[in-house]
Structures are given as C-alpha cells and as structure tokens.
C-alpha positions as CSV (number, residue, x, y, z in Angstrom):
1,M,13.9,-1.3,-23.2
2,P,16.2,-2.3,-20.4
3,R,18.2,-5.5,-21.1
4,G,17.8,-6.9,-17.6
5,V,16.0,-6.5,-14.3
6,L,17.6,-7.7,-11.0
7,L,15.3,-8.4,-8.1
8,A,17.2,-8.4,-4.8
9,G,15.9,-9.0,-1.3
10,P,15.6,-11.4,1.6
11,P,14.4,-15.0,1.0
12,G,10.6,-15.5,0.8
13,V,9.5,-12.0,-0.1
14,G,8.1,-12.9,-3.5
15,K,10.8,-12.2,-6.1
16,T,9.8,-15.3,-8.1
17,L,6.1,-14.4,-7.9
18,I,6.8,-10.9,-9.2
19,A,8.6,-12.4,-12.2
20,K,5.7,-14.7,-12.9
21,A,3.3,-11.8,-12.6
22,V,5.3,-9.8,-15.1
23,A,5.3,-12.7,-17.6
24,G,1.5,-13.1,-17.2
25,E,0.8,-9.4,-17.7
26,A,3.2,-9.1,-20.6
27,E,1.6,-12.2,-22.3
28,V,4.9,-13.4,-23.8
29,P,6.8,-16.7,-23.5
30,F,8.4,-17.1,-20.1
31,F,11.6,-19.3,-19.7
32,Y,12.5,-20.3,-16.2
33,Q,15.9,-21.5,-15.0
34,S,17.6,-21.7,-11.6
35,G,21.2,-20.5,-11.3
36,S,22.3,-23.9,-9.9
37,A,21.0,-25.7,-13.0
38,F,23.9,-24.1,-15.0
39,V,26.6,-25.4,-12.7
40,Q,27.6,-28.8,-14.0
41,I,30.4,-31.2,-13.2
42,Y,31.9,-31.1,-16.7
43,V,33.5,-27.8,-17.9
44,G,31.6,-26.3,-20.8
45,M,28.2,-27.8,-20.1
46,G,27.0,-24.8,-18.1
47,A,28.0,-22.4,-20.9
48,K,26.2,-24.7,-23.4
49,R,23.0,-24.5,-21.3
50,V,23.2,-20.7,-21.3
51,R,23.6,-20.6,-25.1
52,E,20.6,-23.0,-25.6
53,L,18.4,-21.0,-23.2
54,F,19.1,-17.7,-25.1
55,R,18.8,-19.4,-28.5
56,V,15.3,-20.6,-27.7
57,A,14.3,-17.3,-26.1
58,K,15.4,-15.4,-29.2
59,A,13.4,-17.8,-31.4
60,Y,10.3,-17.0,-29.5
61,A,11.0,-13.3,-29.0
62,P,9.7,-11.1,-27.6
63,S,10.2,-13.2,-24.5
64,I,11.3,-13.2,-20.8
65,I,14.1,-15.3,-19.3
66,F,13.9,-15.6,-15.5
67,I,17.0,-16.9,-13.7
68,D,16.3,-17.7,-10.0
69,E,19.1,-17.6,-7.4
70,I,21.5,-16.1,-10.0
71,D,24.2,-15.9,-7.3
72,A,24.8,-19.6,-7.8
73,V,26.5,-18.8,-11.1
74,G,27.1,-15.1,-10.9
75,K,29.3,-14.8,-7.8
76,A,32.4,-12.5,-8.1
77,R,35.2,-14.1,-10.0
78,G,38.7,-14.5,-8.5
79,S,37.5,-15.6,-5.0
80,G,38.6,-19.2,-5.7
81,R,39.2,-21.1,-8.9
82,N,36.2,-22.7,-10.5
83,D,36.6,-23.0,-14.3
84,E,33.1,-24.3,-14.9
85,R,31.3,-21.6,-13.0
86,E,33.5,-18.8,-14.5
87,S,33.0,-20.1,-18.1
88,T,29.2,-20.2,-17.4
89,L,29.2,-16.7,-16.1
90,N,31.3,-15.4,-19.0
91,Q,28.8,-17.0,-21.4
92,L,25.9,-15.3,-19.6
93,L,27.7,-11.9,-19.8
94,T,28.3,-12.4,-23.5
95,E,24.7,-13.3,-24.2
96,M,23.4,-10.3,-22.3
97,D,25.8,-7.8,-23.8
98,G,27.9,-9.2,-26.6
99,F,28.2,-8.9,-30.4
100,E,25.1,-11.0,-30.8
101,E,21.9,-9.0,-30.5
102,S,19.6,-10.1,-27.8
103,A,16.8,-7.7,-28.8
104,D,13.3,-8.3,-27.4
105,V,14.7,-10.7,-24.8
106,I,14.4,-9.4,-21.3
107,V,16.4,-11.2,-18.5
108,I,14.9,-11.0,-15.0
109,A,17.0,-12.4,-12.2
110,A,16.5,-12.9,-8.5
111,T,19.1,-13.1,-5.7
112,N,19.3,-12.7,-1.9
113,Q,23.1,-12.3,-2.1
114,Y,23.4,-9.0,-4.0
115,D,26.8,-8.2,-2.5
116,A,28.3,-11.4,-3.8
117,L,27.5,-10.8,-7.5
118,D,30.3,-10.1,-10.0
119,N,30.7,-6.4,-10.9
120,A,30.6,-7.2,-14.6
121,L,27.1,-8.6,-14.2
122,L,25.9,-5.4,-12.5
123,R,27.3,-2.9,-14.9
124,P,24.9,-0.7,-17.1
125,G,23.8,-2.5,-20.2
126,R,23.2,-5.8,-18.4
127,F,21.0,-5.4,-15.4
128,D,19.9,-1.8,-15.9
129,R,17.1,-2.0,-13.4
130,R,17.7,-3.1,-9.8
131,I,14.7,-3.5,-7.6
132,F,15.0,-4.2,-3.9
133,V,12.1,-6.2,-2.7
134,P,11.9,-5.7,1.1
135,L,10.1,-7.6,3.8
136,P,6.4,-6.7,4.0
137,G,5.3,-3.8,6.2
138,I,2.3,-3.9,8.5
139,R,-0.3,-3.1,5.8
140,E,1.3,-5.6,3.4
141,R,1.4,-8.4,6.0
142,E,-2.3,-7.8,6.7
143,A,-3.1,-8.1,2.9
144,I,-0.9,-11.2,2.6
145,L,-2.6,-12.9,5.6
146,R,-6.0,-12.2,4.1
147,V,-4.9,-13.9,0.9
148,H,-3.5,-17.0,2.7
149,L,-6.5,-17.3,5.0
150,G,-8.7,-17.3,2.0
151,Q,-11.8,-19.6,2.6
152,K,-10.5,-20.8,5.9
153,L,-12.7,-20.2,9.0
154,Y,-11.3,-17.9,11.6
155,D,-12.1,-15.4,14.4
156,L,-9.2,-13.0,14.2
157,D,-8.3,-9.4,14.3
158,L,-6.0,-9.3,11.2
159,A,-4.6,-5.9,12.0
160,E,-3.5,-7.2,15.4
161,L,-2.0,-10.4,13.9
162,A,-0.1,-8.3,11.3
163,K,1.3,-6.1,14.1
164,N,2.5,-9.3,15.9
165,T,4.4,-10.7,12.9
166,V,7.1,-8.1,12.4
167,G,10.0,-9.6,10.3
168,F,7.9,-12.3,8.6
169,S,8.2,-12.7,4.9
170,G,5.3,-13.6,2.6
171,A,6.5,-17.2,2.6
172,A,6.8,-17.2,6.4
173,L,3.3,-15.9,6.7
174,S,2.0,-18.6,4.5
175,T,3.6,-21.2,6.7
176,L,2.4,-19.5,9.8
177,V,-1.3,-19.7,8.6
178,N,-0.8,-23.4,7.6
179,E,0.7,-24.3,11.0
180,A,-2.1,-22.4,12.8
181,A,-4.7,-24.3,10.8
182,I,-3.1,-27.6,11.8
183,H,-3.0,-26.5,15.4
184,A,-6.7,-25.7,15.3
185,L,-7.5,-29.1,13.9
186,R,-5.4,-30.8,16.6
187,E,-7.5,-28.9,19.2
188,K,-10.7,-30.1,17.3
189,R,-11.8,-26.6,16.5
190,E,-13.4,-25.5,13.2
191,R,-12.2,-21.8,13.5
192,M,-8.7,-20.5,13.9
193,T,-8.2,-18.0,16.7
194,M,-5.3,-15.9,17.9
195,Q,-4.5,-18.7,20.3
196,D,-3.5,-20.9,17.4
197,F,-1.2,-18.3,15.9
198,D,0.4,-17.6,19.4
199,A,1.0,-21.3,19.8
200,V,3.0,-21.7,16.6
201,R,4.5,-18.2,16.1
202,E,7.6,-19.1,18.2
203,K,7.9,-22.5,16.5
204,V,10.9,-23.1,14.2
205,L,9.3,-22.6,10.8
206,L,12.3,-22.4,8.5
207,G,14.6,-25.3,9.3
208,K,16.7,-24.4,12.3
209,K,16.5,-20.6,11.8
210,R,14.0,-18.8,13.9
211,I,12.0,-16.0,12.3
212,L,12.7,-12.6,13.7
213,S,9.7,-11.6,15.6
214,Y,9.0,-9.2,18.5
215,S,6.8,-9.3,21.5
216,P,4.9,-6.0,22.3
217,H,7.7,-4.9,24.8
218,E,10.4,-5.8,22.3
219,R,8.6,-3.8,19.6
220,E,8.8,-0.7,22.0
221,I,12.5,-1.3,22.5
222,Q,13.3,-1.7,18.8
223,A,11.1,1.2,17.8
224,L,12.9,3.5,20.3
225,Y,16.3,2.2,19.2
226,Q,15.6,2.9,15.5
227,A,13.9,6.3,16.3
228,A,17.0,7.5,18.1
229,K,19.3,6.4,15.3
230,A,17.0,8.0,12.7
231,L,16.8,11.3,14.6
232,C,20.6,11.4,14.9
233,A,21.1,10.6,11.3
234,Y,18.7,13.4,10.3
235,W,20.3,15.9,12.8
236,Y,23.9,15.1,12.0
237,E,23.1,14.9,8.2
238,V,24.1,11.3,7.7
239,D,22.5,10.0,4.5
240,F,19.4,7.8,4.7
241,E,16.2,7.4,2.7
242,K,13.8,5.5,4.9
243,V,13.8,4.2,8.5
244,S,12.0,1.0,9.5
245,M,11.7,-1.3,12.5
246,I,13.8,-4.1,11.1
247,E,15.9,-3.0,8.2
248,R,19.2,-1.1,8.0
249,F,18.6,2.3,6.6
250,L,21.9,4.1,6.5
251,V,23.4,4.8,3.0
252,E,27.0,3.7,2.9
253,M,29.3,6.6,2.0
254,E,30.6,6.5,-1.5
255,H,32.8,9.6,-1.3
256,E,36.5,9.4,-2.0
257,I,37.4,12.1,0.6
258,V,35.5,12.2,3.9
259,S,36.1,14.5,6.8
260,R,36.6,13.6,10.5
261,T,33.4,15.5,11.2
262,R,31.3,13.3,8.8
263,L,32.9,10.1,10.2
264,H,32.3,11.2,13.8
265,A,28.6,11.9,12.9
266,K,28.3,8.4,11.5
267,L,29.9,7.1,14.7
268,K,27.2,8.9,16.7
269,V,24.4,7.3,14.6
270,Y,25.8,3.8,15.3
271,L,25.9,4.5,19.0
272,A,22.5,6.4,19.2
273,G,20.3,3.4,19.9
274,Y,22.6,2.1,22.5
275,V,22.7,5.4,24.4
276,A,18.9,5.9,24.0
277,S,18.2,2.4,25.5
278,E,20.4,3.2,28.5
279,L,18.9,6.7,28.8
280,Y,15.2,5.9,28.5
281,F,14.9,2.3,29.6
282,E,17.9,2.4,32.0
283,D,19.1,-0.9,30.5
284,I,21.1,-2.2,27.5
285,F,19.7,-4.8,25.1
286,T,21.2,-7.2,22.6
287,N,19.7,-5.5,19.5
288,C,22.7,-3.0,19.7
289,A,25.3,-5.8,18.9
290,E,25.7,-5.1,15.1
291,D,25.8,-1.3,15.5
292,I,28.3,-1.5,18.4
293,G,30.6,-3.7,16.2
294,K,30.4,-1.1,13.4
295,A,31.1,1.7,15.8
296,K,34.2,-0.1,17.1
297,K,35.4,-0.8,13.6
298,L,34.8,2.8,12.4
299,A,36.6,4.3,15.5
300,E,39.6,2.0,14.9
301,E,39.8,3.1,11.2
302,M,39.5,6.7,12.2
303,V,42.5,6.4,14.6
304,Q,44.7,3.7,13.0
305,V,44.1,4.3,9.3
306,Y,43.1,8.0,9.0
307,A,45.1,9.4,11.9
308,M,42.0,11.2,13.3
309,G,43.0,10.5,16.9
310,D,45.8,12.1,18.8
311,G,48.4,12.3,16.1
312,V,49.7,9.9,13.4
313,Y,51.0,7.3,15.9
314,A,47.9,7.3,18.0
315,A,47.5,4.4,20.5
316,T,44.6,2.0,20.6
317,V,43.3,3.9,23.7
318,D,42.3,6.7,21.3
319,N,39.6,4.4,19.8
320,A,37.9,4.3,23.2
321,A,38.3,8.1,23.6
322,L,36.5,8.7,20.3
323,I,33.6,6.5,21.3
324,D,33.4,8.1,24.8
325,E,33.3,11.5,23.2
326,A,30.5,10.4,20.9
327,I,28.5,8.9,23.8
328,E,28.9,12.0,25.9
329,D,27.6,14.2,23.0
330,L,24.7,11.8,22.5
331,E,23.6,11.7,26.1
332,Q,23.2,15.5,26.1
333,F,21.5,15.6,22.7
334,L,19.0,12.7,23.3
335,H,18.1,14.1,26.8
336,K,17.2,17.4,25.2
337,M,15.3,15.7,22.3
338,E,13.4,13.1,24.3
339,P,9.9,14.3,23.2
340,A,11.0,14.0,19.5
341,V,12.4,10.5,20.1
342,H,9.2,9.3,21.7
343,A,7.1,10.9,18.9
344,L,9.2,9.0,16.3
345,Q,8.9,5.8,18.3
346,K,5.1,6.2,18.3
347,E,5.2,6.6,14.5
348,L,7.3,3.5,14.0
349,L,5.1,1.4,16.3
350,E,2.1,2.4,14.3
351,H,3.5,2.4,10.7
352,E,6.8,0.4,11.1
353,S,8.6,2.7,8.6
354,M,8.8,6.3,7.6
355,T,10.6,8.3,4.9
356,R,13.1,11.1,5.6
357,A,10.4,13.7,4.7
358,Q,7.9,12.2,7.2
359,L,10.6,12.1,9.9
360,Q,11.4,15.8,9.2
361,G,7.7,16.6,9.7
362,V,7.7,15.0,13.1
363,V,10.9,16.5,14.3
364,D,10.1,20.0,13.1
365,A,7.0,20.0,15.3
366,F,9.4,20.0,18.3
367,L,11.8,22.7,17.1
C-alpha cells in the first residue's frame, strides 16, 4: 500500500470531504489533525504531538491519519529559522519513513500551497500518491448545486445556473445557495429564482476576496483566449494535458537542456491569447496580465541568461525584438487558423475543458 496520499488543490474544493469519504468507505479508525495544531510555542511540543498521534494510530491499525493544511508544518526548511516547526516536520518525516514501521497506517494530507512544501515530504516513500483536486467543471457544479438545494423550493434552470458560476468551488456554491435562500426570504418569496442568485452572485462571499466569475460576454472572451493558447501549444508542440476556461494548463519544462526553438514556441503560447483578443475582438483585455508577465520574463531570460538574442552581450532591446517576432508569427498563424480557434472556443464554452486528444480531433477537422 502507499504510505501517504497528498490532496492538493484550491480552497473549498472538497479535499477534507474526500478524506472523510475514504475513511467511511474503508471502515477503519480515522484520526483528524490540522497542521496548525502541531505548531506550539514551546520547542518539542509539536514533535511530541506527532509521536502521540502516530502511537495511537498504530495501536488501532489499520487506520487513517488525516492532516489538514499540512503546509502549516510542512513548509520548506531553510526559508527562515523556526526551530519548533522544523523539529515538528522532522518528527513527521521520521514517523512516515523511519526505522519504526508504520505499517497499516495511511497518512492523507491536504494543502492548497503545494509549491511551499518541503522536498523531503514529497519524496517517494512518504506521499507516494499526489492527487490534484481541481475546481468543479460545469457538470460537477450542476450536481453540487442539486445537492445543496436539496429540499429547498426553487424555480431554476440548474444547467444555466451552473454555466453562470464558472470558478466557484464547492464551498462557494454552498454559500451561494444559502445567500440566495436568504435573499428570497427577504423578498418574502417561498421559491428561489435566478433573480436571487443574480442578486448575490457578485456579493463578496469569502471575506474580502471576490470569487472569480464571468458574465456571458466575459466567458466568450476567456474561452477564445484559452482556445488560442491551446491551439498554439498543440501546433508548436508545447506540453499540456488538458485545457480549461480557468486553470493553467501548460506543463512546466523539466529538461536540463532546452533549445531556442522550444523556448520561442513557449513564448508564442504565452502571447497567443493576447494576439487573438486583438485580432478577433479588436481589443485587449486584462485577462492577459499573467501571461504577458511570463512572456516578458521568458524573453529576458532568453536574451540575458541564455544569449539567444543578438550575441552574448545583447542589449535589453533584444527582449522586445523577440516578443515582436513572436507576435508577428502569431498574427499570421491565428489569422489562417481562425475557424479552428472559434471551433475550440465553442467547445470550451459548452464543456469548459478538453483533453489534448479532444483538441486534436477538433483541429484535425480543419486541416
């Protein structure tokens, strides 16, 4: 059996619920602990709690330990001295893969800060299984809404409501239904309608952070933006597994040696949505901000670090030349492939995501 399972994903997508469901289905003792509970004022107390937790779990083995928000104790070491947190992490590492046998004890952990975790925690033998729990797609949102609406009275087209809640997590959808029910009560109506959901959808539901949500026109813009990026990634052979309306989909390069051609292809993918927006909508939108930043950084690295500009001592102006060259290529390519881009946009508007194989099927129809 795997020693550990790490559930990673945005807040509110149901990582804790999955762990509870696993424990229920397995019919074994389930020990819950939050990562922050291990972090104590006094040095050594956190490590003692870890030892106690594993001692009890072994006594009741086979059993499951669930550590929620493991990043509270499992952040990378060396980024600032904290003896208590480091000793707690060291004890956790020892318990998971030390001389003492932890047979029949499975550790499930959840985090929304995967990149911050210590490498020793992620190595094989500790968390062998890593499962990314994404935000729900359109079909999943419809099913989640159906659960939360339960016995409530409503006159709604759930498919339409699911379409209008792009970017909502399961927890956010629960809050949305509750807020809509309260709004209906204030309006002295027994049944919830789309009017109630429209009234509270833009409300601040999670503290001061607004939930990412798109209007119908914004959905068209975002779908075209991602469609152009996906088409270029496929055409220029930049790695990706699945493209969606809201999530990043490029696989970061893990090669030691990368050619100028490959880096230039990635630069084009970062700029594809920006060029497509200008080409098809005759306008530029703010959803390009992150990709533009990545394109500038990549162009700078290509010129200043890898000498892929005009010689080893290339000037900063070469960064702009690389980007201009990529934009010029993209304008010609996207103009020629306009039918394919719009076909991909339509698929994303309907399904919100597609695999590389599905994308290939759409593109091949136009070649």
